[in-house]
C-alpha positions, 0 to 999 in steps of 0.5 A: 352452525355452532360447529362452523363458528368454533372452526372459524374461531380457531382459524382466526386464532391461528391467523392472529398468532401468525400475524402477531409472530410476524409483527414481533419479528419484523426486525431485519438484518440486511447485509450489503456485499458490493465489497464482499470483504468490506460488507455493510450491515444494516438493521431496521426498524429501530425505535429505541432512541435511548440506546447507542447503535453499538448496543443494538447491532454487533458482528462477531467472528465465528472461530472454530465453530464458536462465536468470538466474545469480542465484536468487530470494531467498525463505524456506526451510523443511523439514518431515521430508523436504520442503523448501519455498521461497516467493519474497520478492517477488510475481512479476509477470505474464508471467514464466517460472521454472525450479526446480532440485532438486539431488539427489546428482549429479542435477538435477531441473527444473520450469518455472513461468509466472506468469499472462499479462499482462492486456491487458484492463486499462484503459490509462487510469488517472485521478486520482479526486480531489485533497485538499483538494478546495476550489479555495481553499486556505490559504497554509500547507498542508502536504499534498496527496493524489492518489487514483487509480482503479487500484492504483499502483506505490508508488514513494517518488520519485513526488513528482518527477512532480508539478509546482506552477506559479504563475499565470505557468505557471512551475514552483515549485522545491523544493516537496516533501519528498524522499520520497513516502508512499503511504497506500494503493496508490491514494492518494499523499501529497505533503508540502510541506517544513515548512521552507518553511511553518513559521517558524523552520526554515531551508530554501532561505531564498533561494527565498522563500515557495511561496504568496502570498495571492490568487494562483492555482496549478496542481497537475500530476500527470503521466503519469510516475507509474507504475501497478502494471500496466505496460500502464496509463498515468496520464492527466495531471491539473491542479488549479487553486486560489487561495491564501487567508489562512493558518489557525492556529486549532485545528479544532473538532468540531461535536457538534451536527451529529453524527447518532445512528445507529439501533441494529441498522442500519449507518447512517453516523455523521456527524462535522463540523468547523468547517474542512477537515481533512487526509485522512490524519489522519482516516483514521488518527486516528479510531476508535470503541470500545464504551463503557467497553471497548477493543473497537474497532468495525471500519469505514471513514472516508469523506469527505463532500460537503466536507472538513469533513464525514466519515462512519464506516461500520461493517462490522457493525450498531450493536448496542450502546447506547453508544459512544465516538468517539476522536480521536488527537492527529494529527487536524488540518487540512491545515496541521497544526493539531491539535485542541488544538495549532496548528502554529505553537505552540512550547509543549507542553501536557501533554495533547498528550503523550498519544496520545488527545486527545478522546473523545465518547460517543454513544448509538444510537437 
């Protein structure tokens, strides 16, 4: 009987040890991966109200098998006894991280890996289009746009990897404004410094003009422009074009060539100008509202067969009888000539201070 009691006591001690161990290690880390590259780290329960969430939860990248000494930046929040942490930036594929939960004198750790690098992604990213698409371009052009086939790293210094050559195949120096703008993750805007186009602005005066009428030029997009996926590479591309006389006239909307879409359809609305237009100014400067309301029609603008022709494609059916086509003051040709003000104009019309410079009402069939 005595022997049985000792055995029972031994088992009770083991059970107590297991219970005590589990209780002292009840702190948990949960990693939500609905967005695998933007995971949500969660730790609980937390009872140390005198400490900041960032003191209790830290996430470290593992580099070459070792933890980084600097934790990830991100946003912390606390709800009751639970701390949440979301990384500030999207995590790249193929990386590992350790989450640390500091509780009293103990530390609980959890390993997290982002999805593996997708090696099936095409190694060749191609240039789909360069705007203006014509091979005859006005001497006072201000902007080019390069559309890629895949998402790109939105690098503000991408202009460094695009070259302009004259007909002798010599690089033309100091062409671009020293900052690249991405209007989407696939479209790069290349801005020629206005001082090398517009009169009265002092900028590298000793270099002379960029373009000369009747001469041929070559725009080269090199493979140094970086795609978003590291294992992808841009296929070099060259656009050849000829320079024609500068344009200073304001573009005109050819209303007689605007089609009327049928009601209860998603027919494209055709918008035609008398001259080629700037891509970004069209995408950002044209919208449609339901007539006499502030209700906008959701949809997208697409280029037509030439840069004079554009289409609005609604996301839903044309259900109303009447709509208003709205043009903002930024709508312009590639040389910066707007609908009511040319690029070289020095006077400011009162109407140009308004954001909207033209409205055209149209009916559905």
